[in-house]
C-alpha positions in Angstrom: 0.0 0.0 0.0 2.9 2.4 0.8 4.1 2.1 -2.8 0.7 3.1 -4.1 0.5 6.2 -1.9 3.0 8.4 -3.7 3.3 11.6 -5.7 4.2 9.7 -8.9 1.1 7.5 -8.7 -1.1 10.6 -7.8 0.1 12.3 -11.0 -0.4 9.2 -13.1 -3.9 8.6 -11.6 -5.0 12.2 -12.1 -3.6 12.2 -15.6 -5.6 9.1 -16.5 -8.7 10.6 -15.0 -8.2 13.8 -16.9 -7.9 12.0 -20.2 -11.1 10.0 -19.5 -12.9 13.2 -18.4 -11.8 15.1 -21.5 -12.8 12.1 -23.7 -16.2 12.0 -21.9 -16.7 15.7 -22.4 -15.9 15.4 -26.1 -18.4 12.5 -26.5 -21.0 14.5 -24.5 -20.4 17.6 -26.7 -20.8 15.6 -29.9 -23.5 13.1 -28.9 -24.8 14.1 -25.5 -25.7 11.4 -22.9 -27.5 8.4 -24.3 -31.2 8.8 -23.7 -33.1 6.1 -21.9 -35.4 4.6 -24.5 -38.1 4.0 -21.8 -38.5 7.7 -21.2 -38.4 9.0 -24.8 -40.7 11.8 -25.8 -43.6 10.7 -28.0 -46.9 11.7 -29.7 -49.7 9.2 -29.3 -53.4 8.8 -29.8 -55.4 7.1 -27.0 -58.7 5.3 -27.2 -60.1 4.7 -23.7 -63.2 3.9 -21.8 -65.0 0.6 -20.8 -62.8 -1.5 -23.0 -62.8 -4.2 -20.4 -66.4 -5.1 -21.5 -65.0 -6.3 -24.8 -63.8 -9.8 -25.4 -60.2 -10.3 -26.5 -61.3 -10.9 -30.1 -63.5 -7.7 -30.0 -60.7 -5.7 -28.5 -58.3 -6.9 -31.3 -60.9 -5.9 -33.9 -61.2 -2.4 -32.4 -57.5 -2.1 -32.2 -57.1 -3.2 -35.8 -59.8 -0.8 -36.9 -58.1 2.2 -35.1 -54.7 1.3 -36.5 -56.1 1.0 -40.0 -57.9 4.4 -39.8 -54.8 6.2 -38.4 -52.5 4.7 -41.1 -55.2 5.6 -43.7 -54.9 9.2 -42.7 -51.2 9.2 -43.5 -49.7 8.5 -40.1 -47.4 5.7 -39.1 -48.2 3.6 -36.1 -44.9 2.9 -34.3 -46.3 0.9 -31.4 -49.6 -0.2 -29.9 -49.8 -0.4 -26.1 -52.8 -1.6 -24.1 -53.1 -0.2 -20.5 -55.5 -2.0 -18.2 -56.9 -0.2 -15.1 -57.8 -2.2 -11.9 -61.3 -0.8 -11.9 -61.8 -1.5 -15.6 -63.5 1.8 -16.1 -60.6 3.6 -17.9 -58.7 1.0 -19.9 -56.8 2.6 -22.8 -55.2 1.6 -26.0 -52.3 3.8 -27.0 -51.2 4.2 -30.7 -47.7 5.8 -30.8 -47.5 7.8 -34.1 -44.2 9.8 -33.5 -41.1 9.6 -31.4 -41.1 13.4 -30.8 -43.6 15.4 -28.7 -43.8 18.2 -31.3 -44.0 16.1 -34.5 -47.5 17.3 -35.4 -49.5 20.4 -34.7 -52.4 20.5 -32.4 -54.8 21.1 -35.3 -53.6 18.0 -37.1 -53.9 15.8 -34.0 -57.3 17.2 -33.1 -58.6 16.5 -36.7 -57.2 12.9 -36.4 -58.8 12.2 -33.0 -62.2 13.7 -34.1 -62.2 11.5 -37.2 -61.2 8.4 -35.3 -63.9 9.0 -32.7 -66.5 9.3 -35.5 -65.2 6.2 -37.1 -65.5 4.2 -33.9 -69.0 5.5 -33.3 -70.0 4.2 -36.8 -69.0 0.7 -36.0 -71.9 -1.7 -36.0 -72.8 -4.7 -33.9 -71.9 -7.0 -36.8 -68.3 -5.9 -36.4 -68.1 -5.7 -32.6 -71.1 -7.2 -30.7 -70.5 -5.3 -27.6 -69.8 -1.9 -29.2 -73.1 -0.5 -28.1 -72.4 -1.5 -24.4 -69.3 0.7 -24.4 -70.4 3.5 -26.7 -73.3 4.4 -24.3 -70.7 5.3 -21.7 -68.6 7.1 -24.3 -65.2 6.2 -25.9 -62.9 9.1 -25.4 -60.4 9.6 -28.1 -57.5 12.0 -27.3 -54.0 12.8 -28.4 -51.1 12.9 -25.9 -47.8 14.7 -26.4 -45.5 13.3 -23.8 -42.5 15.5 -22.9 -40.3 13.7 -20.4 -38.1 15.8 -18.1 -34.5 15.3 -19.1 -31.4 16.0 -17.0 -30.7 19.4 -18.8 -33.8 20.9 -17.2 -32.3 20.4 -13.7 -28.6 20.3 -14.4 -27.7 23.8 -13.2 -29.7 23.6 -10.0 -28.2 20.2 -9.3 -24.7 21.5 -10.0 -25.2 24.4 -7.6 -26.6 22.2 -4.9 -23.7 19.7 -5.4 -21.2 22.5 -5.2 -22.7 23.8 -1.9 -22.6 20.4 -0.4 -19.0 19.9 -1.5 -17.9 23.2 -0.1 -19.6 22.5 3.3 -17.9 19.1 3.4 -14.5 20.6 2.6 -14.9 23.2 5.3 -16.1 20.6 7.8 -13.1 18.3 7.0 -10.7 21.2 7.2 -12.0 22.3 10.7 -12.8 18.8 12.1 -9.7 17.1 10.8 -6.9 19.1 9.0 -6.9 21.8 6.3 -5.0 19.4 4.0 -7.7 16.8 4.4 -10.4 19.4 3.5 -8.5 20.1 0.3 -8.3 16.4 -0.5 -12.0 15.9 0.1 -12.8 18.8 -2.2 -10.6 17.5 -5.0 -11.8 13.9 -4.6 -15.5 15.0 -4.7 -15.0 16.9 -8.0 -12.9 14.1 -9.4 -15.3 11.4 -8.6 -18.4 13.1 -10.0 -16.8 14.2 -13.2 -15.2 10.8 -13.8 -18.4 9.0 -13.2 -20.3 11.2 -15.6 -17.5 10.8 -18.2 -17.7 7.0 -17.9 -21.5 7.2 -18.3 -21.0 9.2 -21.5 -18.2 7.0 -22.9 -20.0 3.8 -22.2 -23.2 5.3 -23.7 -25.2 4.2 -20.8 -28.8 5.4 -21.4 -29.9 7.9 -18.9 -32.8 10.2 -18.2 -33.4 12.3 -15.1 -31.8 9.4 -13.3 -28.5 10.8 -14.4 -28.8 13.5 -11.7 -29.5 10.8 -9.2 -26.3 9.0 -10.3 -24.3 12.2 -10.0 -25.7 12.9 -6.5 -25.1 9.3 -5.4 -21.5 9.6 -6.7 -20.9 12.8 -4.6 -22.5 11.4 -1.5 -20.6 8.1 -1.7 -17.3 10.0 -2.3 -17.9 12.2 0.7 -18.8 9.2 2.9 -15.7 7.2 2.0 -13.3 10.1 2.2 -14.6 11.4 5.5 -14.4 8.0 6.9 -10.8 7.4 5.7 -9.6 10.8 6.9 -11.5 10.5 10.2 -9.6 7.4 11.0 -6.4 8.9 9.6 -6.6 11.8 12.0 -6.8 9.4 14.9 -3.9 7.4 13.6 -1.7 10.4 13.1 -2.2 11.5 16.7 -0.4 8.4 17.8 3.0 9.1 19.3 4.5 6.3 17.2 3.5 8.2 14.0 5.1 11.5 15.0 8.4 10.8 13.3 7.2 8.5 10.5 7.4 10.1 7.0 4.2 11.4 5.6 3.9 8.8 2.9 4.4 5.9 5.2 2.1 7.2 7.9 -0.8 7.9 5.4 -0.3 4.5 3.8 -0.4 2.7 7.1 -3.7 4.4 8.0 -5.2 3.7 4.6 -4.3 0.0 5.0 -6.2 -0.1 8.2 -9.3 1.5 6.6 -9.2 -0.6 3.5 -11.2 -3.5 4.9 -14.1 -1.4 6.2 -14.2 0.6 3.0 -14.5 -2.5 0.9 -17.2 -3.8 3.3 -19.2 -0.6 3.0 -18.8 -0.7 -0.8 -20.1 -4.3 -1.0 -23.1 -3.4 1.1 -23.9 -0.3 -1.0 -23.5 -2.3 -4.2 -26.0 -4.9 -2.9 -28.4 -2.1 -2.0 -28.0 -0.5 -5.5 -28.7 -3.9 -7.2 -31.7 -4.5 -5.1 -33.1 -1.1 -5.9 -32.6 -1.7 -9.6 -34.3 -5.2 -9.4 -37.2 -4.1 -7.2 -37.7 -1.0 -9.4 -37.8 -3.2 -12.5 -40.4 -5.6 -10.9 -42.6 -2.6 -9.9 -42.5 -1.2 -13.4 -39.8 1.5 -12.9 -36.9 0.8 -15.2 -33.9 1.5 -13.0 -31.4 -0.9 -14.7 -29.3 1.8 -16.3 -29.3 3.9 -13.1 -28.2 0.8 -11.3 -25.2 0.5 -13.6 -24.4 4.1 -13.2 -24.5 3.7 -9.4 -22.1 0.8 -9.5 -19.7 2.8 -11.6 -19.9 5.6 -9.0 -19.1 3.1 -6.3 -16.0 1.8 -8.1 -14.7 5.3 -8.8 -15.3 6.5 -5.2 -13.6 3.5 -3.6 -10.5 3.9 -5.8 -10.5 7.6 -5.1 -10.8 7.3 -1.3 -8.1 4.7 -1.0 -5.6 6.1 -3.6 -6.2 9.6 -5.0 -7.3 11.5 -1.9 -4.7 9.9 0.5 -1.9 10.4 -2.1 -2.9 14.1 -2.4 -3.0 14.5 1.4 0.4 12.7 1.7 1.9 15.3 -0.6 0.3 18.1 1.4 1.4 16.6 4.7 5.0 16.1 3.5 5.3 19.8 2.6 3.8 20.9 5.9 6.0 18.5 7.8 9.1 19.9 6.1 8.1 23.5 6.8 7.3 22.6 10.5 10.7 20.9 10.8 12.5 24.0 9.5 10.6 26.3 11.8 11.4 24.2 14.8 15.2 24.8 14.5 16.5 27.1 17.3 18.3 29.2 14.7 15.6 29.2 12.1 15.2 32.3 9.9 13.1 32.6 6.8 14.8 32.5 3.4 14.0 36.1 2.8 15.6 37.2 6.1 18.6 35.0 5.4 19.2 36.7 2.1 19.0 40.1 3.7 21.7 39.1 6.3 24.0 37.7 3.6 23.6 40.9 1.6 24.4 43.0 4.6 27.5 40.9 5.4 28.7 41.2 1.8 28.3 45.0 1.9 30.2 45.3 5.2 33.2 43.2 4.0 34.4 45.7 1.3 34.0 48.6 3.7 36.1 46.9 6.4 38.9 46.1 3.9 39.2 49.7 3.0 
């Protein structure tokens, strides 16, 4: 572990992260984040009402009639979805006619739904035996333009909130532990969030608003792991046996003691993330891609808390230890004062020789 906690490895690690972040930024600039196909915008026509009173054959006949009418009007039916309500009073059949919310004007969609409504009302009992039973309650035909909220609508507010949380954590770590630890927490938090988002962009993991949840999860996990590691490190560095140990070795020894618990926490969080993804899928909320993003955030945060942040703090501590050692000398003077004295001595020597 002591060989991993070094200035050289810190520079290499940050360089690799910077390359990945830049690559992710380029991909994002050219293609953006991959959109989750389950939350795409769409334009659809819905036929609803007491459709549960129809038999399966009659419902298929009605669906076929609606699809034929819509396509006869010059529209393409991309998908047909049937939604069944528990009460059976408001079942609906959805005909998706465009993958964008603004593909058609409201006048076009209103004319289409009016025509389809009239077409359904004209159906006779020879085509659908129970058509009269449901038309007496009405068969609403409407168009729906679904606009899903994407991450861009909330990105700035999320970024500001994340920055506030990060600054508070930095100040807390600086006051509660050491200033150098506060700086390391700040750098690690920014590093972890940016690297997680870059990997999401590079791997083309489809994301919707859940992207903000992944970013927030990355920040919180990063703060949790780093504050835990530095909290233990503060206690370790107070030990008298650590007073004369070089910064790199002292930090490495403390990180080695924290490693087991960090891995334990990471495994527990990974299991929780997988469970949320599986349960969400069973309940109808597609969280599979968010689950993958959360696992990426976990991996990045664990590596950061055990390598990047400790290596950065070891460099900071080595510099502060050096300055403290110099100031502790009984004859210590600053470099500026020493130059002044040397200059004064040099000026006095020629005068004394004369």
